[in-house]
PDB file as gemmi writes it, atoms N, CA and C in Angstrom:
CRYST1    1.000    1.000    1.000  90.00  90.00  90.00 P 1                      
ATOM      1  N   MET A   1     -12.254  18.302  -2.929  1.00  0.00           N  
ATOM      2  CA  MET A   1     -11.528  17.239  -2.263  1.00  0.00           C  
ATOM      3  C   MET A   1     -10.546  17.882  -1.290  1.00  0.00           C  
ATOM      4  N   LYS A   2     -10.503  17.371  -0.083  1.00  0.00           N  
ATOM      5  CA  LYS A   2      -9.623  17.936   0.935  1.00  0.00           C  
ATOM      6  C   LYS A   2      -8.531  16.940   1.310  1.00  0.00           C  
ATOM      7  N   ILE A   3      -7.407  17.483   1.701  1.00  0.00           N  
ATOM      8  CA  ILE A   3      -6.266  16.646   2.068  1.00  0.00           C  
ATOM      9  C   ILE A   3      -6.615  15.723   3.235  1.00  0.00           C  
ATOM     10  N   THR A   4      -7.417  16.200   4.207  1.00  0.00           N  
ATOM     11  CA  THR A   4      -7.756  15.344   5.352  1.00  0.00           C  
ATOM     12  C   THR A   4      -8.527  14.107   4.903  1.00  0.00           C  
ATOM     13  N   LEU A   5      -9.406  14.246   3.922  1.00  0.00           N  
ATOM     14  CA  LEU A   5     -10.134  13.088   3.388  1.00  0.00           C  
ATOM     15  C   LEU A   5      -9.163  12.094   2.769  1.00  0.00           C  
ATOM     16  N   ILE A   6      -8.219  12.581   2.007  1.00  0.00           N  
ATOM     17  CA  ILE A   6      -7.229  11.705   1.367  1.00  0.00           C  
ATOM     18  C   ILE A   6      -6.402  10.991   2.431  1.00  0.00           C  
ATOM     19  N   GLU A   7      -6.008  11.699   3.476  1.00  0.00           N  
ATOM     20  CA  GLU A   7      -5.239  11.081   4.556  1.00  0.00           C  
ATOM     21  C   GLU A   7      -6.056   9.998   5.262  1.00  0.00           C  
ATOM     22  N   GLN A   8      -7.353  10.216   5.425  1.00  0.00           N  
ATOM     23  CA  GLN A   8      -8.225   9.196   6.027  1.00  0.00           C  
ATOM     24  C   GLN A   8      -8.312   7.965   5.129  1.00  0.00           C  
ATOM     25  N   LEU A   9      -8.433   8.176   3.827  1.00  0.00           N  
ATOM     26  CA  LEU A   9      -8.477   7.053   2.890  1.00  0.00           C  
ATOM     27  C   LEU A   9      -7.149   6.294   2.874  1.00  0.00           C  
ATOM     28  N   GLU A  10      -6.053   7.013   2.967  1.00  0.00           N  
ATOM     29  CA  GLU A  10      -4.736   6.366   3.036  1.00  0.00           C  
ATOM     30  C   GLU A  10      -4.628   5.491   4.286  1.00  0.00           C  
ATOM     31  N   GLU A  11      -5.177   5.953   5.395  1.00  0.00           N  
ATOM     32  CA  GLU A  11      -5.153   5.155   6.628  1.00  0.00           C  
ATOM     33  C   GLU A  11      -6.024   3.915   6.474  1.00  0.00           C  
ATOM     34  N   ARG A  12      -7.194   4.058   5.836  1.00  0.00           N  
ATOM     35  CA  ARG A  12      -8.038   2.876   5.561  1.00  0.00           C  
ATOM     36  C   ARG A  12      -7.279   1.873   4.696  1.00  0.00           C  
ATOM     37  N   LEU A  13      -6.556   2.377   3.717  1.00  0.00           N  
ATOM     38  CA  LEU A  13      -5.761   1.515   2.840  1.00  0.00           C  
ATOM     39  C   LEU A  13      -4.688   0.784   3.644  1.00  0.00           C  
ATOM     40  N   ARG A  14      -4.000   1.513   4.515  1.00  0.00           N  
ATOM     41  CA  ARG A  14      -2.955   0.899   5.338  1.00  0.00           C  
ATOM     42  C   ARG A  14      -3.529  -0.204   6.216  1.00  0.00           C  
ATOM     43  N   GLN A  15      -4.672   0.051   6.838  1.00  0.00           N  
ATOM     44  CA  GLN A  15      -5.306  -0.947   7.694  1.00  0.00           C  
ATOM     45  C   GLN A  15      -5.753  -2.169   6.882  1.00  0.00           C  
ATOM     46  N   ALA A  16      -6.297  -1.945   5.701  1.00  0.00           N  
ATOM     47  CA  ALA A  16      -6.726  -3.054   4.838  1.00  0.00           C  
ATOM     48  C   ALA A  16      -5.536  -3.910   4.417  1.00  0.00           C  
ATOM     49  N   MET A  17      -4.409  -3.273   4.156  1.00  0.00           N  
ATOM     50  CA  MET A  17      -3.204  -4.017   3.786  1.00  0.00           C  
ATOM     51  C   MET A  17      -2.714  -4.870   4.951  1.00  0.00           C  
ATOM     52  N   LEU A  18      -2.740  -4.318   6.147  1.00  0.00           N  
ATOM     53  CA  LEU A  18      -2.308  -5.071   7.327  1.00  0.00           C  
ATOM     54  C   LEU A  18      -3.213  -6.264   7.616  1.00  0.00           C  
ATOM     55  N   LYS A  19      -4.507  -6.130   7.296  1.00  0.00           N  
ATOM     56  CA  LYS A  19      -5.484  -7.187   7.579  1.00  0.00           C  
ATOM     57  C   LYS A  19      -5.701  -8.129   6.391  1.00  0.00           C  
ATOM     58  N   ASN A  20      -5.007  -7.898   5.284  1.00  0.00           N  
ATOM     59  CA  ASN A  20      -5.246  -8.655   4.047  1.00  0.00           C  
ATOM     60  C   ASN A  20      -6.729  -8.617   3.647  1.00  0.00           C  
ATOM     61  N   ASP A  21      -7.356  -7.468   3.815  1.00  0.00           N  
ATOM     62  CA  ASP A  21      -8.771  -7.270   3.493  1.00  0.00           C  
ATOM     63  C   ASP A  21      -8.907  -6.962   2.004  1.00  0.00           C  
ATOM     64  N   VAL A  22      -9.014  -8.014   1.200  1.00  0.00           N  
ATOM     65  CA  VAL A  22      -9.009  -7.881  -0.254  1.00  0.00           C  
ATOM     66  C   VAL A  22     -10.202  -7.067  -0.751  1.00  0.00           C  
ATOM     67  N   LEU A  23     -11.366  -7.227  -0.147  1.00  0.00           N  
ATOM     68  CA  LEU A  23     -12.539  -6.453  -0.581  1.00  0.00           C  
ATOM     69  C   LEU A  23     -12.305  -4.960  -0.408  1.00  0.00           C  
ATOM     70  N   ALA A  24     -11.764  -4.565   0.728  1.00  0.00           N  
ATOM     71  CA  ALA A  24     -11.471  -3.148   0.948  1.00  0.00           C  
ATOM     72  C   ALA A  24     -10.379  -2.673  -0.005  1.00  0.00           C  
ATOM     73  N   LEU A  25      -9.369  -3.508  -0.228  1.00  0.00           N  
ATOM     74  CA  LEU A  25      -8.285  -3.136  -1.130  1.00  0.00           C  
ATOM     75  C   LEU A  25      -8.789  -2.945  -2.552  1.00  0.00           C  
ATOM     76  N   GLU A  26      -9.691  -3.812  -3.001  1.00  0.00           N  
ATOM     77  CA  GLU A  26     -10.258  -3.660  -4.349  1.00  0.00           C  
ATOM     78  C   GLU A  26     -10.947  -2.309  -4.500  1.00  0.00           C  
ATOM     79  N   GLU A  27     -11.604  -1.860  -3.438  1.00  0.00           N  
ATOM     80  CA  GLU A  27     -12.307  -0.577  -3.460  1.00  0.00           C  
ATOM     81  C   GLU A  27     -11.338   0.600  -3.383  1.00  0.00           C  
ATOM     82  N   LEU A  28     -10.312   0.483  -2.562  1.00  0.00           N  
ATOM     83  CA  LEU A  28      -9.443   1.618  -2.268  1.00  0.00           C  
ATOM     84  C   LEU A  28      -8.305   1.827  -3.262  1.00  0.00           C  
ATOM     85  N   ILE A  29      -7.874   0.771  -3.916  1.00  0.00           N  
ATOM     86  CA  ILE A  29      -6.733   0.881  -4.836  1.00  0.00           C  
ATOM     87  C   ILE A  29      -7.236   1.170  -6.246  1.00  0.00           C  
ATOM     88  N   ALA A  30      -6.697   2.208  -6.843  1.00  0.00           N  
ATOM     89  CA  ALA A  30      -7.054   2.565  -8.221  1.00  0.00           C  
ATOM     90  C   ALA A  30      -6.557   1.483  -9.179  1.00  0.00           C  
ATOM     91  N   ASP A  31      -7.305   1.255 -10.239  1.00  0.00           N  
ATOM     92  CA  ASP A  31      -6.920   0.245 -11.221  1.00  0.00           C  
ATOM     93  C   ASP A  31      -5.548   0.540 -11.835  1.00  0.00           C  
ATOM     94  N   GLU A  32      -5.181   1.806 -11.920  1.00  0.00           N  
ATOM     95  CA  GLU A  32      -3.935   2.212 -12.572  1.00  0.00           C  
ATOM     96  C   GLU A  32      -2.739   2.275 -11.625  1.00  0.00           C  
ATOM     97  N   VAL A  33      -2.905   1.908 -10.371  1.00  0.00           N  
ATOM     98  CA  VAL A  33      -1.833   2.067  -9.385  1.00  0.00           C  
ATOM     99  C   VAL A  33      -0.602   1.252  -9.744  1.00  0.00           C  
ATOM    100  N   VAL A  34       0.554   1.791  -9.393  1.00  0.00           N  
ATOM    101  CA  VAL A  34       1.817   1.070  -9.528  1.00  0.00           C  
ATOM    102  C   VAL A  34       2.588   1.291  -8.232  1.00  0.00           C  
ATOM    103  N   PHE A  35       2.920   0.189  -7.555  1.00  0.00           N  
ATOM    104  CA  PHE A  35       3.753   0.242  -6.364  1.00  0.00           C  
ATOM    105  C   PHE A  35       5.183  -0.059  -6.786  1.00  0.00           C  
ATOM    106  N   THR A  36       6.143   0.647  -6.209  1.00  0.00           N  
ATOM    107  CA  THR A  36       7.554   0.366  -6.443  1.00  0.00           C  
ATOM    108  C   THR A  36       8.127  -0.243  -5.175  1.00  0.00           C  
ATOM    109  N   THR A  37       8.657  -1.465  -5.277  1.00  0.00           N  
ATOM    110  CA  THR A  37       9.204  -2.149  -4.101  1.00  0.00           C  
ATOM    111  C   THR A  37      10.591  -1.607  -3.766  1.00  0.00           C  
ATOM    112  N   HIS A  38      11.125  -2.083  -2.656  1.00  0.00           N  
ATOM    113  CA  HIS A  38      12.448  -1.659  -2.198  1.00  0.00           C  
ATOM    114  C   HIS A  38      13.567  -2.061  -3.155  1.00  0.00           C  
ATOM    115  N   ILE A  39      13.295  -3.000  -4.071  1.00  0.00           N  
ATOM    116  CA  ILE A  39      14.311  -3.399  -5.055  1.00  0.00           C  
ATOM    117  C   ILE A  39      13.996  -2.865  -6.449  1.00  0.00           C  
ATOM    118  N   GLY A  40      13.017  -1.937  -6.526  1.00  0.00           N  
ATOM    119  CA  GLY A  40      12.690  -1.317  -7.801  1.00  0.00           C  
ATOM    120  C   GLY A  40      11.685  -2.077  -8.646  1.00  0.00           C  
ATOM    121  N   GLU A  41      11.138  -3.158  -8.125  1.00  0.00           N  
ATOM    122  CA  GLU A  41      10.140  -3.948  -8.843  1.00  0.00           C  
ATOM    123  C   GLU A  41       8.822  -3.177  -8.875  1.00  0.00           C  
ATOM    124  N   LEU A  42       8.156  -3.195 -10.024  1.00  0.00           N  
ATOM    125  CA  LEU A  42       6.871  -2.522 -10.169  1.00  0.00           C  
ATOM    126  C   LEU A  42       5.738  -3.529 -10.011  1.00  0.00           C  
ATOM    127  N   ILE A  43       4.768  -3.214  -9.144  1.00  0.00           N  
ATOM    128  CA  ILE A  43       3.660  -4.109  -8.840  1.00  0.00           C  
ATOM    129  C   ILE A  43       2.356  -3.405  -9.199  1.00  0.00           C  
ATOM    130  N   ASP A  44       1.524  -4.058 -10.023  1.00  0.00           N  
ATOM    131  CA  ASP A  44       0.235  -3.461 -10.366  1.00  0.00           C  
ATOM    132  C   ASP A  44      -0.848  -3.932  -9.390  1.00  0.00           C  
ATOM    133  N   LYS A  45      -2.048  -3.430  -9.555  1.00  0.00           N  
ATOM    134  CA  LYS A  45      -3.139  -3.718  -8.627  1.00  0.00           C  
ATOM    135  C   LYS A  45      -3.434  -5.213  -8.534  1.00  0.00           C  
ATOM    136  N   GLN A  46      -3.570  -5.882  -9.656  1.00  0.00           N  
ATOM    137  CA  GLN A  46      -3.946  -7.297  -9.635  1.00  0.00           C  
ATOM    138  C   GLN A  46      -2.878  -8.164  -8.973  1.00  0.00           C  
ATOM    139  N   THR A  47      -1.617  -7.855  -9.209  1.00  0.00           N  
ATOM    140  CA  THR A  47      -0.528  -8.596  -8.572  1.00  0.00           C  
ATOM    141  C   THR A  47      -0.556  -8.391  -7.062  1.00  0.00           C  
ATOM    142  N   ASP A  48      -0.793  -7.146  -6.645  1.00  0.00           N  
ATOM    143  CA  ASP A  48      -0.878  -6.843  -5.216  1.00  0.00           C  
ATOM    144  C   ASP A  48      -2.056  -7.562  -4.572  1.00  0.00           C  
ATOM    145  N   LEU A  49      -3.223  -7.510  -5.214  1.00  0.00           N  
ATOM    146  CA  LEU A  49      -4.409  -8.185  -4.662  1.00  0.00           C  
ATOM    147  C   LEU A  49      -4.193  -9.686  -4.553  1.00  0.00           C  
ATOM    148  N   GLU A  50      -3.547 -10.273  -5.543  1.00  0.00           N  
ATOM    149  CA  GLU A  50      -3.293 -11.718  -5.510  1.00  0.00           C  
ATOM    150  C   GLU A  50      -2.369 -12.083  -4.351  1.00  0.00           C  
ATOM    151  N   ALA A  51      -1.396 -11.248  -4.077  1.00  0.00           N  
ATOM    152  CA  ALA A  51      -0.496 -11.510  -2.940  1.00  0.00           C  
ATOM    153  C   ALA A  51      -1.278 -11.491  -1.627  1.00  0.00           C  
ATOM    154  N   HIS A  52      -2.216 -10.559  -1.498  1.00  0.00           N  
ATOM    155  CA  HIS A  52      -3.042 -10.499  -0.288  1.00  0.00           C  
ATOM    156  C   HIS A  52      -4.032 -11.674  -0.246  1.00  0.00           C  
ATOM    157  N   ARG A  53      -4.624 -11.970  -1.378  1.00  0.00           N  
ATOM    158  CA  ARG A  53      -5.634 -13.035  -1.454  1.00  0.00           C  
ATOM    159  C   ARG A  53      -5.032 -14.399  -1.120  1.00  0.00           C  
ATOM    160  N   SER A  54      -3.828 -14.654  -1.579  1.00  0.00           N  
ATOM    161  CA  SER A  54      -3.209 -15.972  -1.408  1.00  0.00           C  
ATOM    162  C   SER A  54      -2.544 -16.141  -0.043  1.00  0.00           C  
ATOM    163  N   ASN A  55      -2.432 -15.060   0.701  1.00  0.00           N  
ATOM    164  CA  ASN A  55      -1.781 -15.100   2.014  1.00  0.00           C  
ATOM    165  C   ASN A  55      -0.344 -15.607   1.961  1.00  0.00           C  
ATOM    166  N   ILE A  56       0.352 -15.374   0.849  1.00  0.00           N  
ATOM    167  CA  ILE A  56       1.747 -15.806   0.780  1.00  0.00           C  
ATOM    168  C   ILE A  56       2.630 -14.944   1.671  1.00  0.00           C  
ATOM    169  N   GLN A  57       2.096 -13.807   2.088  1.00  0.00           N  
ATOM    170  CA  GLN A  57       2.822 -12.953   3.012  1.00  0.00           C  
ATOM    171  C   GLN A  57       1.832 -12.254   3.935  1.00  0.00           C  
ATOM    172  N   LYS A  58       2.304 -11.867   5.092  1.00  0.00           N  
ATOM    173  CA  LYS A  58       1.485 -11.135   6.048  1.00  0.00           C  
ATOM    174  C   LYS A  58       2.282  -9.921   6.496  1.00  0.00           C  
ATOM    175  N   LEU A  59       1.727  -8.743   6.265  1.00  0.00           N  
ATOM    176  CA  LEU A  59       2.374  -7.525   6.740  1.00  0.00           C  
ATOM    177  C   LEU A  59       2.174  -7.409   8.242  1.00  0.00           C  
ATOM    178  N   VAL A  60       3.241  -7.181   8.968  1.00  0.00           N  
ATOM    179  CA  VAL A  60       3.138  -6.987  10.414  1.00  0.00           C  
ATOM    180  C   VAL A  60       3.506  -5.565  10.801  1.00  0.00           C  
ATOM    181  N   LEU A  61       4.122  -4.841   9.881  1.00  0.00           N  
ATOM    182  CA  LEU A  61       4.437  -3.431  10.082  1.00  0.00           C  
ATOM    183  C   LEU A  61       4.255  -2.718   8.756  1.00  0.00           C  
ATOM    184  N   LEU A  62       3.565  -1.619   8.784  1.00  0.00           N  
ATOM    185  CA  LEU A  62       3.365  -0.798   7.595  1.00  0.00           C  
ATOM    186  C   LEU A  62       3.262   0.641   8.084  1.00  0.00           C  
ATOM    187  N   GLN A  63       4.399   1.304   8.109  1.00  0.00           N  
ATOM    188  CA  GLN A  63       4.476   2.636   8.694  1.00  0.00           C  
ATOM    189  C   GLN A  63       4.913   3.640   7.639  1.00  0.00           C  
ATOM    190  N   GLY A  64       4.037   4.616   7.379  1.00  0.00           N  
ATOM    191  CA  GLY A  64       4.330   5.634   6.379  1.00  0.00           C  
ATOM    192  C   GLY A  64       5.237   6.725   6.903  1.00  0.00           C  
ATOM    193  N   GLN A  65       6.111   7.178   6.027  1.00  0.00           N  
ATOM    194  CA  GLN A  65       7.012   8.287   6.330  1.00  0.00           C  
ATOM    195  C   GLN A  65       7.024   9.207   5.122  1.00  0.00           C  
ATOM    196  N   GLN A  66       7.193  10.468   5.368  1.00  0.00           N  
ATOM    197  CA  GLN A  66       7.322  11.438   4.278  1.00  0.00           C  
ATOM    198  C   GLN A  66       6.126  11.405   3.336  1.00  0.00           C  
ATOM    199  N   GLN A  67       4.918  11.268   3.880  1.00  0.00           N  
ATOM    200  CA  GLN A  67       3.730  11.256   3.025  1.00  0.00           C  
ATOM    201  C   GLN A  67       3.471  12.664   2.506  1.00  0.00           C  
ATOM    202  N   ARG A  68       3.176  12.743   1.232  1.00  0.00           N  
ATOM    203  CA  ARG A  68       2.870  14.021   0.600  1.00  0.00           C  
ATOM    204  C   ARG A  68       1.620  13.862  -0.238  1.00  0.00           C  
ATOM    205  N   VAL A  69       0.659  14.750  -0.049  1.00  0.00           N  
ATOM    206  CA  VAL A  69      -0.582  14.747  -0.818  1.00  0.00           C  
ATOM    207  C   VAL A  69      -0.603  16.005  -1.673  1.00  0.00           C  
ATOM    208  N   GLN A  70      -0.785  15.818  -2.975  1.00  0.00           N  
ATOM    209  CA  GLN A  70      -0.891  16.949  -3.887  1.00  0.00           C  
ATOM    210  C   GLN A  70      -2.253  16.874  -4.562  1.00  0.00           C  
ATOM    211  N   LEU A  71      -2.963  17.996  -4.565  1.00  0.00           N  
ATOM    212  CA  LEU A  71      -4.280  18.050  -5.181  1.00  0.00           C  
ATOM    213  C   LEU A  71      -4.197  18.784  -6.512  1.00  0.00           C  
ATOM    214  N   TYR A  72      -4.839  18.198  -7.512  1.00  0.00           N  
ATOM    215  CA  TYR A  72      -4.945  18.780  -8.847  1.00  0.00           C  
ATOM    216  C   TYR A  72      -6.417  18.723  -9.232  1.00  0.00           C  
ATOM    217  N   GLY A  73      -7.167  19.748  -8.894  1.00  0.00           N  
ATOM    218  CA  GLY A  73      -8.610  19.725  -9.132  1.00  0.00           C  
ATOM    219  C   GLY A  73      -9.235  18.653  -8.261  1.00  0.00           C  
ATOM    220  N   ASN A  74      -9.933  17.701  -8.887  1.00  0.00           N  
ATOM    221  CA  ASN A  74     -10.552  16.617  -8.109  1.00  0.00           C  
ATOM    222  C   ASN A  74      -9.708  15.342  -8.124  1.00  0.00           C  
ATOM    223  N   THR A  75      -8.421  15.492  -8.396  1.00  0.00           N  
ATOM    224  CA  THR A  75      -7.488  14.363  -8.396  1.00  0.00           C  
ATOM    225  C   THR A  75      -6.426  14.593  -7.336  1.00  0.00           C  
ATOM    226  N   ALA A  76      -6.114  13.536  -6.575  1.00  0.00           N  
ATOM    227  CA  ALA A  76      -5.060  13.615  -5.566  1.00  0.00           C  
ATOM    228  C   ALA A  76      -3.949  12.644  -5.934  1.00  0.00           C  
ATOM    229  N   VAL A  77      -2.728  13.092  -5.757  1.00  0.00           N  
ATOM    230  CA  VAL A  77      -1.565  12.231  -5.929  1.00  0.00           C  
ATOM    231  C   VAL A  77      -0.898  12.133  -4.567  1.00  0.00           C  
ATOM    232  N   VAL A  78      -0.764  10.886  -4.077  1.00  0.00           N  
ATOM    233  CA  VAL A  78      -0.161  10.642  -2.774  1.00  0.00           C  
ATOM    234  C   VAL A  78       1.165   9.926  -2.999  1.00  0.00           C  
ATOM    235  N   THR A  79       2.198  10.475  -2.426  1.00  0.00           N  
ATOM    236  CA  THR A  79       3.511   9.848  -2.464  1.00  0.00           C  
ATOM    237  C   THR A  79       3.907   9.579  -1.021  1.00  0.00           C  
ATOM    238  N   VAL A  80       4.332   8.348  -0.753  1.00  0.00           N  
ATOM    239  CA  VAL A  80       4.685   7.994   0.620  1.00  0.00           C  
ATOM    240  C   VAL A  80       5.798   6.952   0.613  1.00  0.00           C  
ATOM    241  N   LYS A  81       6.709   7.100   1.534  1.00  0.00           N  
ATOM    242  CA  LYS A  81       7.753   6.104   1.747  1.00  0.00           C  
ATOM    243  C   LYS A  81       7.265   5.204   2.879  1.00  0.00           C  
ATOM    244  N   MET A  82       7.230   3.896   2.645  1.00  0.00           N  
ATOM    245  CA  MET A  82       6.704   2.954   3.629  1.00  0.00           C  
ATOM    246  C   MET A  82       7.805   2.070   4.191  1.00  0.00           C  
ATOM    247  N   GLU A  83       7.810   1.951   5.502  1.00  0.00           N  
ATOM    248  CA  GLU A  83       8.650   0.953   6.156  1.00  0.00           C  
ATOM    249  C   GLU A  83       7.747  -0.245   6.400  1.00  0.00           C  
ATOM    250  N   THR A  84       8.156  -1.389   5.920  1.00  0.00           N  
ATOM    251  CA  THR A  84       7.324  -2.584   6.047  1.00  0.00           C  
ATOM    252  C   THR A  84       8.108  -3.720   6.662  1.00  0.00           C  
ATOM    253  N   GLU A  85       7.372  -4.549   7.353  1.00  0.00           N  
ATOM    254  CA  GLU A  85       7.916  -5.829   7.804  1.00  0.00           C  
ATOM    255  C   GLU A  85       6.858  -6.857   7.480  1.00  0.00           C  
ATOM    256  N   ARG A  86       7.288  -7.939   6.898  1.00  0.00           N  
ATOM    257  CA  ARG A  86       6.353  -8.974   6.479  1.00  0.00           C  
ATOM    258  C   ARG A  86       6.863 -10.347   6.849  1.00  0.00           C  
ATOM    259  N   VAL A  87       5.937 -11.244   7.059  1.00  0.00           N  
ATOM    260  CA  VAL A  87       6.263 -12.634   7.296  1.00  0.00           C  
ATOM    261  C   VAL A  87       5.736 -13.409   6.096  1.00  0.00           C  
ATOM    262  N   THR A  88       6.606 -14.190   5.481  1.00  0.00           N  
ATOM    263  CA  THR A  88       6.202 -14.989   4.334  1.00  0.00           C  
ATOM    264  C   THR A  88       5.813 -16.386   4.798  1.00  0.00           C  
ATOM    265  N   LYS A  89       5.291 -17.184   3.901  1.00  0.00           N  
ATOM    266  CA  LYS A  89       4.926 -18.554   4.251  1.00  0.00           C  
ATOM    267  C   LYS A  89       6.127 -19.353   4.731  1.00  0.00           C  
ATOM    268  N   LYS A  90       7.321 -18.927   4.357  1.00  0.00           N  
ATOM    269  CA  LYS A  90       8.532 -19.604   4.815  1.00  0.00           C  
ATOM    270  C   LYS A  90       8.917 -19.146   6.216  1.00  0.00           C  
ATOM    271  N   LEU A  91       8.065 -18.313   6.837  1.00  0.00           N  
ATOM    272  CA  LEU A  91       8.276 -17.799   8.192  1.00  0.00           C  
ATOM    273  C   LEU A  91       9.521 -16.934   8.307  1.00  0.00           C  
ATOM    274  N   GLU A  92       9.869 -16.285   7.215  1.00  0.00           N  
ATOM    275  CA  GLU A  92      10.982 -15.354   7.230  1.00  0.00           C  
ATOM    276  C   GLU A  92      10.411 -13.958   7.469  1.00  0.00           C  
ATOM    277  N   SER A  93      11.069 -13.200   8.270  1.00  0.00           N  
ATOM    278  CA  SER A  93      10.658 -11.825   8.513  1.00  0.00           C  
ATOM    279  C   SER A  93      11.596 -10.924   7.710  1.00  0.00           C  
ATOM    280  N   ARG A  94      11.012  -9.990   6.983  1.00  0.00           N  
ATOM    281  CA  ARG A  94      11.818  -9.102   6.172  1.00  0.00           C  
ATOM    282  C   ARG A  94      11.421  -7.663   6.438  1.00  0.00           C  
ATOM    283  N   LEU A  95      12.399  -6.821   6.625  1.00  0.00           N  
ATOM    284  CA  LEU A  95      12.169  -5.402   6.811  1.00  0.00           C  
ATOM    285  C   LEU A  95      12.569  -4.704   5.523  1.00  0.00           C  
ATOM    286  N   ASN A  96      11.626  -3.992   4.936  1.00  0.00           N  
ATOM    287  CA  ASN A  96      11.881  -3.335   3.656  1.00  0.00           C  
ATOM    288  C   ASN A  96      11.386  -1.904   3.703  1.00  0.00           C  
ATOM    289  N   LYS A  97      11.912  -1.113   2.804  1.00  0.00           N  
ATOM    290  CA  LYS A  97      11.410   0.236   2.618  1.00  0.00           C  
ATOM    291  C   LYS A  97      11.034   0.350   1.154  1.00  0.00           C  
ATOM    292  N   SER A  98       9.852   0.854   0.895  1.00  0.00           N  
ATOM    293  CA  SER A  98       9.415   1.004  -0.478  1.00  0.00           C  
ATOM    294  C   SER A  98       8.765   2.359  -0.642  1.00  0.00           C  
ATOM    295  N   HIS A  99       8.487   2.713  -1.872  1.00  0.00           N  
ATOM    296  CA  HIS A  99       7.947   4.007  -2.203  1.00  0.00           C  
ATOM    297  C   HIS A  99       6.796   3.791  -3.173  1.00  0.00           C  
ATOM    298  N   SER A 100       5.690   4.470  -2.951  1.00  0.00           N  
ATOM    299  CA  SER A 100       4.584   4.321  -3.890  1.00  0.00           C  
ATOM    300  C   SER A 100       3.971   5.663  -4.207  1.00  0.00           C  
ATOM    301  N   THR A 101       3.386   5.740  -5.380  1.00  0.00           N  
ATOM    302  CA  THR A 101       2.693   6.934  -5.825  1.00  0.00           C  
ATOM    303  C   THR A 101       1.333   6.522  -6.335  1.00  0.00           C  
TER     304      THR A 101                                                      
END                                                                             
């Protein structure tokens, strides 16, 4: 496994999140994933997919910073700080920073 492949998959994931592409997200997100929001809330895969599926929010900005890829045999751990902006059904725009592993 090479770091460039992981970076390409991370970009596919970012694009799928921006497009609310639930089918791609189901494929790209590991069942065990945990996202940590800007307020420390932990989000699992099914909760994340439901948010995309229901269109309760639309990401308009998803920009990674400080991405780090660590390889352990055939396993990769990606840590990235994300700057996000989203529009909710209430038409509120929110700028957040979150961290995921």
